[in-house]
C-alpha positions as CSV (number, residue, x, y, z in Angstrom):
1,M,86.7,124.2,107.8
2,E,86.9,120.5,107.1
3,T,86.4,117.5,109.3
4,L,89.7,115.9,110.3
5,Y,90.0,112.1,110.0
6,I,92.8,110.6,112.1
7,T,93.9,107.0,111.9
8,S,97.2,105.1,112.2
9,P,98.8,101.9,110.9
10,A,99.9,101.1,114.4
11,C,96.3,100.7,115.4
12,R,96.0,97.8,113.1
13,R,99.0,95.9,114.5
14,H,97.4,95.5,117.9
15,E,95.3,92.3,118.0
16,M,94.2,89.9,120.7
17,G,93.6,86.8,118.7
18,S,91.7,85.8,115.6
19,W,88.6,85.0,117.7
20,H,88.5,88.5,119.3
21,P,85.7,90.9,118.2
22,E,87.9,94.0,118.9
23,C,89.9,93.3,115.8
24,P,92.0,95.3,113.3
25,E,89.3,94.7,110.6
26,R,87.2,97.3,112.5
27,I,89.5,100.0,111.1
28,D,89.1,98.6,107.6
29,A,85.3,98.4,107.8
30,I,85.1,102.1,108.5
31,N,87.7,103.1,105.9
32,D,85.9,100.9,103.3
33,Q,82.5,102.5,104.0
34,L,83.9,106.0,103.9
35,L,85.6,105.3,100.6
36,S,82.7,103.6,98.9
37,N,80.4,106.4,99.9
38,G,82.7,109.1,98.7
39,I,83.1,110.6,102.2
40,L,86.8,109.9,102.5
41,D,87.5,112.5,99.7
42,L,85.8,115.2,101.8
43,L,88.0,114.7,104.9
44,D,91.3,116.1,105.9
45,I,93.3,112.9,106.7
46,D,96.1,112.5,109.2
47,D,97.4,108.9,109.2
48,H,100.5,109.4,111.3
49,P,99.5,111.1,114.6
50,R,102.3,111.5,117.1
51,P,102.0,109.1,120.1
52,A,100.9,110.6,123.4
53,T,103.7,111.2,125.7
54,E,103.9,109.5,129.1
55,A,103.3,112.9,130.7
56,E,100.1,113.3,128.8
57,I,99.0,109.8,129.8
58,L,99.8,110.5,133.4
59,R,97.3,113.4,133.5
60,V,94.6,110.8,133.8
61,H,96.4,107.5,134.7
62,T,98.6,106.6,137.6
63,Q,102.3,105.9,137.3
64,A,101.7,102.4,138.6
65,H,99.2,101.7,135.8
66,L,101.6,102.9,133.1
67,E,104.5,100.8,134.6
68,H,102.3,97.8,134.9
69,L,101.4,97.9,131.2
70,K,105.0,98.4,130.2
71,S,106.0,95.4,132.4
72,L,103.4,93.2,130.7
73,S,104.1,94.2,127.1
74,P,105.3,90.9,125.5
75,A,108.2,90.4,123.1
76,S,106.0,87.8,121.3
77,G,102.6,86.2,121.7
78,Y,100.1,87.6,124.1
79,A,100.0,88.8,127.7
80,A,96.6,88.6,129.5
81,I,95.2,91.7,131.3
82,D,91.9,89.9,132.1
83,G,89.7,87.3,130.5
84,D,88.9,89.4,127.4
85,T,91.8,91.9,127.3
86,S,95.4,91.1,126.3
87,M,98.5,92.7,124.8
88,N,100.6,91.7,121.9
89,P,104.0,93.2,121.1
90,H,102.4,96.1,119.3
91,T,99.6,96.9,121.8
92,L,101.5,99.5,123.8
93,Q,102.5,101.5,120.7
94,A,98.9,101.4,119.4
95,A,97.6,102.6,122.7
96,F,100.0,105.5,122.8
97,E,99.0,106.4,119.2
98,A,95.3,106.1,119.9
99,A,95.6,108.5,122.8
100,G,97.8,110.8,120.7
101,A,95.2,110.9,118.0
102,G,92.7,112.5,120.5
103,I,95.3,115.1,121.4
104,A,96.0,115.9,117.8
105,A,92.3,116.3,117.1
106,V,91.8,118.6,120.1
107,D,94.8,120.7,118.9
108,A,93.3,120.9,115.4
109,V,89.9,122.1,116.4
110,M,91.3,124.5,119.0
111,A,93.6,126.0,116.4
112,G,90.7,126.3,113.9
113,S,92.3,124.1,111.3
114,A,89.4,121.7,111.6
115,A,85.9,122.3,112.9
116,T,85.3,118.6,113.9
117,A,87.4,115.5,114.0
118,F,86.8,111.7,114.0
119,C,89.6,109.4,115.3
120,N,89.4,105.9,113.7
121,V,91.7,104.4,116.2
122,R,92.0,101.4,118.5
123,P,92.4,100.0,121.1
124,P,89.3,101.8,122.5
125,G,89.5,103.6,125.8
126,H,86.4,104.4,127.8
127,H,86.6,101.3,130.2
128,A,90.2,102.2,131.2
129,E,90.2,103.6,134.7
130,A,92.9,105.7,136.3
131,A,94.7,102.6,137.6
132,R,93.2,99.7,135.7
133,A,93.0,98.4,132.1
134,M,89.9,96.4,131.3
135,G,87.2,95.8,128.7
136,F,89.6,95.9,125.6
137,C,90.9,99.3,126.9
138,F,94.4,100.3,128.1
139,F,94.5,104.1,128.1
140,N,91.4,106.2,128.3
141,N,91.7,108.0,125.0
142,V,88.8,110.5,125.5
143,A,90.0,111.3,129.0
144,V,93.5,112.0,127.8
145,A,92.0,114.3,125.2
146,A,89.8,116.0,127.8
147,A,92.7,116.5,130.2
148,H,94.8,118.0,127.3
149,A,92.0,120.4,126.5
150,L,91.8,121.5,130.2
151,Q,95.5,121.8,130.8
152,H,97.1,122.7,127.5
153,H,94.3,124.9,126.1
154,S,93.1,126.2,129.5
155,L,89.4,125.3,128.9
156,S,87.1,125.4,131.8
157,R,84.1,123.4,130.5
158,V,84.5,120.2,128.4
159,A,81.7,117.8,127.7
160,I,82.1,114.1,127.0
161,V,79.2,112.3,125.4
162,D,79.3,108.5,125.3
163,F,76.7,106.5,123.3
164,D,78.4,103.1,123.5
165,V,76.2,100.2,124.6
166,H,78.5,99.7,127.6
167,H,78.9,102.2,130.4
168,G,82.1,104.3,130.2
169,N,83.2,103.4,133.7
170,G,86.7,104.6,133.2
171,T,85.7,108.0,132.1
172,E,83.3,108.2,135.1
173,D,86.1,107.1,137.4
174,I,88.6,109.6,136.1
175,F,86.3,112.7,136.1
176,F,83.8,111.9,138.8
177,D,84.9,114.8,141.0
178,E,86.1,117.1,138.2
179,P,83.4,119.8,137.7
180,R,85.1,121.1,134.6
181,V,84.1,117.9,132.8
182,M,80.5,116.9,132.2
183,M,79.9,113.3,131.1
184,C,76.6,112.4,129.4
185,S,75.8,108.8,128.5
186,F,73.2,106.1,128.2
187,F,74.1,102.4,128.4
188,Q,72.5,99.0,128.7
189,H,72.0,97.9,132.3
190,P,72.5,95.5,133.9
191,F,75.4,94.7,131.6
192,Y,79.2,94.8,131.5
193,P,81.0,96.3,133.3
194,N,78.2,96.6,136.0
195,I,80.1,99.2,138.1
196,H,78.1,102.3,137.4
197,R,78.3,104.7,140.4
198,T,75.0,105.7,141.9
199,E,76.2,108.7,143.9
200,E,74.9,111.9,142.3
201,R,77.2,114.4,140.8
202,A,76.2,117.6,138.9
203,N,78.7,116.7,136.2
204,M,77.7,113.1,135.7
205,L,74.6,112.4,133.7
206,N,74.8,108.7,133.0
207,V,71.4,107.0,132.2
208,P,71.0,103.2,132.5
209,V,68.5,101.7,130.1
210,D,66.9,98.3,129.7
211,A,67.9,95.8,127.0
212,Y,65.9,96.2,123.8
213,T,65.4,99.9,124.4
214,T,64.6,101.4,121.0
215,G,66.3,104.1,119.1
216,F,63.2,106.3,119.5
217,D,63.4,106.0,123.3
218,L,67.2,106.7,123.3
219,R,66.5,109.9,121.2
220,Q,64.1,110.9,123.9
221,I,66.8,110.6,126.5
222,V,69.1,112.8,124.4
223,S,66.4,115.5,123.8
224,D,64.8,115.5,127.2
225,I,67.8,114.9,129.5
226,W,71.2,115.4,127.7
227,V,70.4,118.5,125.7
228,P,69.0,120.7,128.4
229,R,71.9,119.8,130.8
230,L,74.5,120.4,128.1
231,A,73.0,123.7,127.2
232,E,73.1,124.7,130.9
233,F,76.8,123.6,131.1
234,Q,77.7,125.5,127.8
235,P,80.7,123.3,126.9
236,E,83.7,125.0,125.2
237,L,84.5,121.6,123.5
238,I,82.5,118.5,123.0
239,L,84.2,115.1,123.0
240,V,82.4,111.9,121.9
241,S,83.1,108.4,123.0
242,A,81.6,107.0,119.8
243,G,80.7,103.4,120.4
244,F,78.4,101.8,117.8
245,D,77.6,98.5,119.5
246,A,74.2,99.8,120.5
247,H,73.2,99.1,116.9
248,R,70.5,96.5,116.6
249,E,72.6,94.3,114.4
250,D,75.5,94.2,116.9
251,E,75.4,91.0,119.0
252,M,77.6,92.6,121.7
253,G,74.6,94.3,123.1
254,Q,70.8,94.4,123.0
255,L,69.8,98.0,122.2
256,G,67.9,99.0,119.1
257,M,69.8,101.8,117.4
258,V,70.3,102.2,113.6
259,E,72.3,104.5,111.4
260,N,69.7,107.2,111.4
261,D,69.8,107.3,115.2
262,Y,73.5,107.9,115.3
263,A,73.1,110.7,112.7
264,W,70.3,112.3,114.7
265,I,72.3,112.3,117.9
266,T,75.3,113.7,116.1
267,D,73.1,116.4,114.6
268,Q,72.1,117.4,118.2
269,L,75.7,117.6,119.2
270,V,76.6,119.6,116.1
271,S,73.8,122.1,117.0
272,L,75.0,122.4,120.6
273,A,78.6,122.8,119.5
274,G,77.5,125.6,117.1
275,R,75.8,127.4,120.0
276,Y,78.4,127.0,122.7
277,S,81.6,125.4,121.4
278,Q,82.5,127.3,118.2
279,G,81.5,124.1,116.4
280,R,84.3,122.1,118.0
281,I,83.7,118.4,118.3
282,V,86.2,115.6,118.6
283,S,84.8,112.1,118.2
284,M,86.8,108.9,119.1
285,L,85.9,105.3,118.2
286,E,85.0,103.0,121.1
287,G,82.9,99.9,120.5
288,G,81.1,98.5,117.4
289,Y,81.7,94.8,116.5
290,N,79.4,94.0,113.6
291,L,81.6,95.2,110.9
292,S,78.9,96.1,108.4
293,A,76.8,98.0,111.0
294,L,79.9,99.7,112.3
295,G,81.0,101.0,108.9
296,R,77.5,102.2,108.0
297,S,77.0,103.9,111.4
298,V,80.4,105.7,111.4
299,A,79.6,106.9,107.9
300,A,76.3,108.3,109.1
301,H,78.0,109.9,112.1
302,I,80.7,111.6,110.0
303,R,78.1,112.8,107.4
304,S,76.5,114.7,110.3
305,L,79.8,116.1,111.5
306,L,80.3,117.3,107.9
307,K,76.7,118.7,108.0
308,L,75.8,116.8,104.8
């Protein structure tokens, strides 16, 4: 079975200004690296995923949140959500298609037509809470995918692994009291968004780390903390909030990862998925703003998904 690669032209039409780091060129940087490394030819490509339906979005977001975004969607120019997040006329369609990509990926791995999947889509999602868009995010793509797996595919144990430099506060908000979903993450702290919950939950394994933590130390967190808990949980599906802004060349954060670290973490997830999840992994793009480092890191990540 191949690795499915999902992207969409709609995801390039969303933009928040030429100055903004969460830009359409992120999609291109990934495509270019995969093409130049010969990886794109090894992937099963879907470049027209169906948009998520409103009902699928409403599994994890409130009706008021959806209506608020619809009311703000501009006919031209930009509509501000917060100081660093805004909508253009194409944002809402891109957000629906980004969320839909995760659903399509889950359906493919559950049907057995792909073993793993990577969704090269934007806007990202892991900061979007049930009732709030923030941090470049409008709908929580990985949460929509997880809820689809739980409801449509009747799974009882879904893991979400988040290795973005920023804490996935939205994912935590949505699944904090949902024992069928285990979230594992590390993130730079103190750092945006600075709203990490400190109450303990058996299904929340979110590890704050200091700035300048090295890739070696982050690997230790994965091997010593994540892997034993994930093995105990025995997920039927592993979802990944794949942010690559913890790379040492990315000025958005101050962590010390490199491509080999992303490959190593992915190898651990592939091993766990082989033991407990019938190999099923769906990975969705989150952060990563140094275009060269982003492309190289995603290429390393996908090589590991392909077991190359």
